[in-house]
C-alpha positions as CSV (number, residue, x, y, z in Angstrom):
1,M,-4.6,0.3,32.8
2,N,-7.6,2.3,33.7
3,P,-8.2,5.3,31.4
4,S,-11.3,7.1,32.6
5,Q,-12.2,8.5,29.1
6,P,-15.1,7.1,27.1
7,K,-14.6,3.7,25.3
8,N,-15.9,2.1,22.1
9,Q,-16.4,5.5,20.6
10,K,-18.0,5.6,17.1
11,P,-18.7,8.3,14.4
12,I,-22.2,9.7,14.3
13,L,-22.9,11.5,11.0
14,K,-25.9,13.7,10.6
15,T,-24.9,15.8,7.7
16,E,-22.3,15.9,4.9
17,I,-18.8,17.0,6.2
18,P,-18.3,19.7,6.4
19,G,-21.8,20.6,7.2
20,P,-23.8,23.9,6.5
21,K,-23.1,25.3,9.9
22,S,-19.4,24.5,9.7
23,R,-19.1,26.0,6.3
24,A,-20.9,29.2,7.5
25,F,-18.5,29.6,10.4
26,R,-15.4,29.0,8.3
27,K,-16.6,31.7,5.9
28,R,-16.9,34.2,8.8
29,E,-13.5,33.2,10.1
30,D,-11.9,33.4,6.6
31,R,-12.7,37.2,6.5
32,Y,-10.1,37.8,9.3
33,L,-7.9,34.7,9.5
34,A,-4.5,35.0,7.9
35,P,-3.4,32.1,5.6
36,G,-1.2,29.5,7.1
37,L,-3.7,27.5,9.2
38,Q,-2.8,23.7,9.6
39,G,-3.3,22.0,6.2
40,F,-5.5,19.2,7.5
41,A,-7.8,21.8,9.4
42,L,-8.1,23.8,6.1
43,M,-9.1,20.5,4.1
44,A,-11.4,19.2,6.8
45,G,-13.3,22.6,7.1
46,I,-15.2,21.6,10.2
47,T,-16.1,23.9,13.0
48,V,-15.6,22.0,16.4
49,E,-18.2,22.6,19.1
50,K,-17.1,20.1,21.7
51,A,-14.9,17.0,22.2
52,S,-14.6,14.1,24.4
53,G,-12.0,11.3,24.7
54,S,-11.2,10.2,21.1
55,T,-14.0,12.1,19.4
56,V,-14.8,15.7,18.3
57,T,-18.3,16.9,17.6
58,D,-18.9,19.8,15.2
59,V,-21.5,22.5,15.1
60,D,-23.7,20.4,12.7
61,G,-23.9,17.5,15.3
62,N,-21.4,15.2,13.5
63,T,-19.2,13.2,15.8
64,L,-15.9,12.1,14.3
65,I,-13.1,9.9,15.7
66,D,-10.0,11.7,16.1
67,I,-6.6,9.9,15.4
68,I,-4.7,13.1,14.8
69,G,-4.6,13.8,18.5
70,G,-3.7,17.5,18.1
71,I,-0.4,16.4,16.4
72,G,0.7,14.7,19.7
73,V,-0.8,17.3,22.1
74,N,-3.9,15.4,23.1
75,G,-2.4,12.7,25.2
76,L,-5.2,12.7,27.7
77,G,-8.0,12.7,25.3
78,H,-10.3,15.6,24.7
79,S,-11.8,17.3,27.9
80,H,-10.4,14.8,30.4
81,P,-12.7,15.3,33.5
82,K,-9.9,15.3,35.9
83,W,-7.8,17.7,34.0
84,V,-10.8,20.1,33.4
85,K,-11.6,20.1,37.2
86,A,-7.9,20.8,38.0
87,M,-7.8,23.7,35.6
88,Q,-11.1,25.2,36.9
89,A,-9.7,25.1,40.4
90,Q,-6.5,26.8,39.4
91,V,-8.1,29.6,37.3
92,E,-10.4,30.5,40.2
93,N,-7.2,31.3,42.3
94,A,-4.3,32.5,40.3
95,S,-3.5,32.2,36.6
96,V,-0.6,34.5,35.7
97,G,2.7,35.6,37.2
98,S,6.2,34.7,37.6
99,F,6.3,34.2,41.4
100,T,6.7,30.7,42.9
101,S,3.4,28.9,43.0
102,V,2.4,25.6,44.7
103,A,1.6,24.0,41.3
104,R,5.1,24.9,39.7
105,V,6.9,23.3,42.8
106,E,4.8,20.3,42.4
107,L,5.5,20.2,38.7
108,F,9.3,20.3,39.2
109,E,9.1,17.6,41.9
110,Q,7.0,15.3,39.7
111,I,9.5,15.5,36.7
112,A,12.5,15.1,39.0
113,K,11.0,11.7,40.1
114,N,11.5,10.3,36.7
115,P,13.9,12.7,34.7
116,P,14.8,11.8,31.1
117,A,18.3,11.3,32.1
118,P,20.3,11.1,35.5
119,G,20.8,14.7,36.7
120,V,18.7,16.2,34.1
121,N,16.3,17.8,36.6
122,R,16.9,21.6,36.4
123,M,14.0,23.2,34.6
124,Q,12.9,26.3,32.9
125,L,9.3,26.6,31.4
126,Y,8.0,28.2,28.3
127,S,4.8,28.7,26.4
128,G,5.7,26.6,23.3
129,G,8.1,24.1,21.8
130,A,10.0,26.4,19.5
131,E,10.6,28.8,22.4
132,A,12.1,26.0,24.5
133,V,14.3,24.8,21.5
134,E,15.6,28.4,21.0
135,S,16.5,28.4,24.7
136,A,18.3,25.1,24.5
137,L,20.4,26.6,21.6
138,R,21.3,29.7,23.8
139,L,22.2,27.4,26.7
140,A,24.5,25.2,24.6
141,K,26.2,28.3,23.4
142,C,26.6,29.7,26.8
143,H,28.0,26.6,28.3
144,T,30.4,25.5,25.6
145,G,31.5,29.0,24.2
146,K,30.8,27.6,20.7
147,Y,28.3,28.6,18.1
148,E,27.6,25.7,15.6
149,F,24.9,23.1,15.7
150,V,24.2,19.7,14.0
151,S,20.7,18.6,13.3
152,F,19.1,15.9,11.1
153,W,17.4,15.6,7.8
154,G,13.6,15.4,8.4
155,G,14.0,16.9,11.8
156,F,11.4,19.5,13.1
157,H,12.1,21.8,16.0
158,G,9.7,24.8,15.4
159,K,9.2,27.6,13.1
160,T,11.2,30.4,14.8
161,M,14.4,31.4,12.8
162,G,16.9,29.5,15.0
163,A,14.8,26.4,14.9
164,L,14.0,26.7,11.3
165,S,17.7,26.9,10.6
166,L,18.0,23.4,12.0
167,M,15.6,22.0,9.6
168,G,16.1,20.5,6.0
169,S,12.5,21.1,4.8
170,E,10.2,23.2,2.8
171,F,9.3,25.2,6.0
172,K,12.3,27.4,5.3
173,D,11.9,28.0,1.6
174,S,12.4,31.6,0.6
175,L,13.2,32.6,4.3
176,G,17.0,32.7,3.9
177,P,19.5,33.5,4.9
178,M,19.3,31.1,7.8
179,V,21.1,31.4,11.1
180,S,24.8,30.6,10.3
181,G,26.6,27.6,11.8
182,S,23.8,25.1,11.2
183,H,24.7,21.7,9.7
184,I,22.1,19.1,8.6
185,V,23.1,15.5,8.4
186,P,21.3,12.2,7.5
187,Y,18.8,10.6,10.0
188,A,18.2,6.8,10.3
189,N,15.1,6.7,8.2
190,C,15.4,3.0,7.4
191,Y,12.5,2.8,5.1
192,R,14.0,5.3,2.9
193,C,17.6,4.8,3.9
194,P,19.7,7.9,3.0
195,I,22.6,5.7,1.9
196,N,20.6,2.8,0.4
197,L,21.5,0.1,2.8
198,K,19.6,-2.6,4.7
199,P,18.9,-1.7,8.4
200,A,19.6,-5.3,9.5
201,D,23.4,-5.2,8.8
202,C,24.3,-1.5,8.1
203,G,25.8,-0.8,11.6
204,I,24.2,2.7,11.7
205,A,26.4,3.7,8.8
206,C,24.3,6.9,8.4
207,V,25.8,8.2,11.6
208,E,29.3,7.5,10.5
209,L,28.5,9.5,7.4
210,A,26.9,12.2,9.5
211,T,30.0,12.4,11.8
212,K,32.2,12.7,8.7
213,Q,29.9,15.4,7.2
214,A,29.8,17.3,10.3
215,K,33.6,17.3,10.7
216,M,34.1,18.4,7.1
217,S,31.5,21.2,7.1
218,C,31.9,22.6,10.7
219,A,34.4,25.1,11.9
220,G,35.3,23.1,14.9
221,K,32.8,25.1,17.1
222,V,30.0,22.8,17.5
223,A,27.8,23.6,20.7
224,G,25.2,21.1,20.2
225,V,23.7,18.1,18.3
226,I,20.0,18.2,18.5
227,V,18.0,15.1,17.6
228,E,14.4,13.7,18.0
229,P,14.4,10.1,19.4
230,M,11.8,9.5,16.8
231,Q,10.9,12.1,14.1
232,G,7.2,13.1,14.0
233,T,6.7,15.7,11.2
234,A,9.0,13.6,8.9
235,G,6.3,10.8,9.1
236,N,6.7,9.2,12.5
237,I,10.1,7.8,11.6
238,I,11.4,5.2,14.0
239,P,15.2,4.6,14.0
240,P,16.9,1.6,15.3
241,D,17.4,1.6,19.1
242,D,21.3,2.1,18.8
243,F,20.9,5.1,16.6
244,L,20.7,7.6,19.4
245,L,23.6,6.0,21.2
246,A,25.7,6.5,18.0
247,V,24.5,10.2,17.8
248,K,25.6,10.5,21.5
249,E,29.1,9.3,20.4
250,M,29.1,11.7,17.5
251,A,28.3,14.5,19.9
252,K,31.3,13.4,22.0
253,K,33.6,13.4,19.0
254,L,32.6,16.8,18.1
255,G,32.9,18.1,21.7
256,A,29.2,19.0,21.7
257,L,26.3,18.7,24.0
258,L,23.5,16.2,23.0
259,I,20.2,18.0,22.9
260,V,17.2,15.6,22.8
261,D,13.9,17.0,21.5
262,E,11.2,15.0,23.2
263,M,8.3,17.2,22.2
264,I,6.4,14.5,20.6
265,T,7.9,11.4,22.1
266,G,7.8,12.3,25.7
267,F,5.3,11.1,28.5
268,G,4.4,7.8,27.1
269,R,3.5,8.4,23.5
270,T,5.9,5.7,22.4
271,G,5.0,3.2,25.0
272,K,7.8,4.2,27.3
273,Y,7.9,7.4,29.5
274,W,10.6,9.0,27.3
275,G,11.3,8.3,23.7
276,S,14.9,8.1,24.6
277,N,14.2,5.3,27.0
278,H,14.1,2.8,24.1
279,S,17.9,3.3,23.5
280,G,19.1,4.3,27.1
281,V,20.7,7.5,25.8
282,E,21.6,10.2,28.3
283,A,21.0,13.6,27.0
284,D,22.7,16.8,28.3
285,I,19.7,19.0,27.5
286,V,16.2,17.9,26.8
287,T,13.2,19.9,25.5
288,L,9.6,19.0,26.3
289,G,6.1,19.9,25.2
290,K,3.1,18.8,23.2
291,Q,1.1,16.5,25.7
292,F,3.2,17.8,28.6
293,G,0.4,20.1,29.6
294,G,-2.6,18.0,28.8
295,G,-3.7,20.4,25.9
296,Y,-2.5,23.7,27.6
297,P,0.4,25.4,25.6
298,V,3.4,24.7,27.8
299,A,6.9,23.5,27.2
300,A,10.1,23.1,29.1
301,L,13.9,22.8,29.0
302,L,15.6,20.3,31.3
303,S,19.4,20.1,31.9
304,K,22.0,19.5,34.5
305,D,23.3,21.8,37.3
306,E,26.7,22.4,35.8
307,I,25.1,23.4,32.3
308,V,22.2,25.7,33.5
309,S,24.7,27.7,35.6
310,A,26.3,29.1,32.4
311,K,26.1,32.8,31.8
312,P,24.4,34.8,30.5
313,W,21.7,32.1,30.2
314,G,21.7,31.6,34.0
315,N,21.5,35.3,34.9
316,P,18.3,36.7,36.3
317,S,15.7,37.1,33.4
318,G,18.4,35.4,31.1
319,S,16.3,32.4,30.2
320,S,12.7,33.5,31.4
321,S,9.6,33.8,29.4
322,S,6.6,36.1,30.0
323,Y,4.2,33.1,30.3
324,G,6.6,30.4,31.3
325,G,5.6,28.6,34.4
326,N,2.6,30.7,35.2
327,P,0.3,29.0,37.7
328,L,-2.3,27.9,35.2
329,A,0.4,26.3,33.0
330,A,2.0,24.5,36.0
331,A,-1.4,23.2,37.1
332,S,-2.0,21.8,33.8
333,V,1.2,19.9,33.9
334,V,0.6,18.6,37.4
335,A,-2.8,17.3,36.4
336,A,-1.6,15.8,33.2
337,L,1.3,14.0,34.9
338,R,-0.9,12.6,37.6
339,I,-3.5,11.3,35.2
340,I,-0.8,9.7,33.1
341,D,0.4,7.9,36.3
342,E,-2.8,7.0,38.0
343,E,-4.5,5.7,34.8
344,Q,-1.4,4.0,33.6
345,L,-1.4,5.6,30.3
346,V,2.2,4.8,29.4
347,E,1.1,1.1,29.6
348,N,-2.1,1.8,27.7
349,S,-0.1,3.5,25.0
350,R,2.1,0.4,24.7
351,V,-0.6,-2.2,24.7
352,V,-3.2,-0.4,22.6
353,G,-0.5,0.8,20.3
354,E,0.7,-2.8,19.7
355,Y,-3.0,-3.8,19.1
356,F,-3.4,-0.9,16.5
357,L,-0.2,-2.0,14.7
358,R,-1.4,-5.6,14.7
359,K,-4.5,-4.5,12.9
360,L,-2.5,-2.4,10.4
361,R,0.0,-4.9,9.5
362,P,-2.3,-7.0,7.2
363,F,-2.7,-4.0,5.0
364,E,0.9,-4.4,3.7
365,E,-0.3,-7.6,2.0
366,K,-3.8,-6.6,1.2
367,F,-3.3,-3.4,-0.6
368,S,-0.6,-2.9,-3.3
369,F,0.1,0.7,-2.2
370,I,0.8,0.2,1.5
371,G,4.6,-0.1,1.6
372,E,5.0,-0.3,5.4
373,T,3.2,0.0,8.7
374,R,5.2,0.8,11.8
375,G,4.8,2.0,15.4
376,R,6.0,2.3,19.0
377,G,3.3,2.7,21.4
378,L,0.6,5.2,19.9
379,F,3.2,6.6,17.6
380,L,2.3,4.9,14.4
381,A,2.6,5.4,10.6
382,I,1.5,3.9,7.2
383,E,3.6,4.5,4.1
384,M,1.4,5.0,1.0
385,V,3.5,4.3,-2.1
386,K,3.0,4.3,-5.9
387,D,5.4,1.3,-6.1
388,K,6.5,-1.0,-3.3
389,K,9.9,-1.5,-4.9
390,T,10.8,1.9,-5.7
391,R,9.0,3.3,-2.6
392,E,7.9,6.4,-4.5
393,P,5.5,8.1,-2.4
394,F,1.8,8.6,-3.1
395,S,1.0,12.0,-4.8
396,K,-0.4,14.8,-2.9
397,A,-3.6,14.4,-4.8
398,A,-4.0,10.8,-3.8
399,C,-3.2,11.6,-0.1
400,Q,-5.8,14.3,0.0
401,K,-8.3,11.7,-1.5
402,V,-7.5,9.3,1.4
403,F,-7.9,12.2,3.9
404,M,-11.3,13.3,2.4
405,E,-12.8,9.9,2.2
406,C,-11.8,9.1,5.7
407,L,-13.4,12.4,6.8
408,K,-16.6,11.6,5.0
409,R,-16.9,8.4,7.1
410,G,-16.1,10.1,10.4
411,L,-12.4,9.7,10.9
412,L,-10.1,12.6,11.3
413,T,-6.5,11.6,10.1
414,M,-3.1,12.9,9.0
415,A,-3.5,11.1,5.7
416,Y,-2.6,14.3,3.7
417,A,0.9,13.0,3.4
418,A,2.4,9.7,2.0
419,S,3.8,9.0,5.4
420,F,0.4,8.8,7.1
421,R,0.9,9.6,10.7
422,I,-1.3,8.1,13.5
423,Q,-1.0,9.5,17.1
424,P,-4.4,9.3,18.9
425,A,-5.1,10.1,22.5
426,M,-3.2,7.8,24.9
427,T,-6.6,7.0,26.5
428,I,-8.0,5.4,23.3
429,D,-9.2,1.8,23.8
430,E,-9.3,-1.2,21.3
431,G,-12.9,-0.8,20.5
432,T,-12.3,2.7,19.1
433,V,-9.2,1.4,17.3
434,D,-11.4,-1.1,15.6
435,Q,-13.8,1.6,14.4
436,S,-10.8,3.4,13.0
437,I,-9.4,0.3,11.3
438,A,-12.8,-0.4,9.7
439,I,-12.9,3.1,8.1
440,L,-9.3,2.8,6.9
441,E,-9.9,-0.5,5.4
442,E,-13.0,0.8,3.6
443,V,-11.1,3.7,2.2
444,F,-8.0,1.8,1.2
445,T,-10.2,-0.7,-0.6
446,L,-11.7,2.1,-2.6
447,A,-8.2,3.5,-3.4
448,E,-7.1,0.0,-4.5
449,R,-10.2,-0.2,-6.8
450,E,-9.9,3.2,-8.4
451,N,-6.1,2.9,-8.6
452,W,-5.2,6.2,-6.8
453,K,-1.6,5.3,-6.8
454,H,-1.5,6.5,-10.4
455,L,-3.0,9.9,-9.7
């Protein structure tokens, strides 16, 4: 392992957070910005001036450790020098256009060397994850001639209408009617088992229930079953390894394609190159994004020869995108994949992720409101609960207090929800983890003393 980003990074606090300059910029922005910005960005109120590795520095000169990681986008760490150099070189030559580029050819060849499943090496590129998911739905319909989809409780696949229809969450409140033919079934969230069983001996009963539910509610025209190997937005949920294999079997029984959404789990985030590597499941269609482009907005769909040839998806312009695969996007991916390989970031994610989890584990005994800590690589979570027996989640007010107290001490977190997600840059080192743990322990000690679980 040899990440070239800064090590042993620490917070440097010069003003209160947010500071006066940050507040002034936010006030100017709020005159024009429509509502709907990321919740944690609204709460933090900082204005970022620069960032490096696992830290961001605001316009007031405060440097904060970032364990949000752009919600999984920032795999390389902020402003990775090799990535910056590659992007500068590409933008000086060509940055837009649909024609073949050297960078795009290199991108395809790199992915094909280590595909998410055998034969899944035919690709189409997009500008964002939801766009890739929508394309996957269209492709599944074209190939199968069917029109229904099965997805999972807690899943997140984007905020376009087709993707929203796959989700059982508040994101689609008041936006109905949803796209017809969408059926949402239980996911293996073992900490809060949907059928109140114990994971050690349940036999993945939730998938058996899901299969029965799908058969009862569908019209026999299921084109695809879409699933995340591990769920991010739901709280970095990590199912048993045989869950995905059971989902694959469910797809077979339904005569459907298996669509695996690797947006947040791909490229080493979970300590293996693909999230699906933990189970060995072989998908028919895979969607990619997040840290795929090292921070540049780019996503992809991967599938097999016999699937991508389906019409009209496979017709000229049938699956293209205005920005998809442009030279700058392609160069960003090529640079990111080279850095992941050269600096052994998959291994760094595994090793430092295990270290991070070892440091979190004692919190389960030390604090009465920490129900569980879990992780795969640098895909980690802390469950904050009012009661360990009932597992009732922390209130929104209590979560926000945790977030703000971490912020005051120089730690940017996703502690605004009871399932507290941690997904820092894959270049983070143990010294920076120690700094993060120290702040978390200080804030949790305050929460215990002031009894925030009763807020």
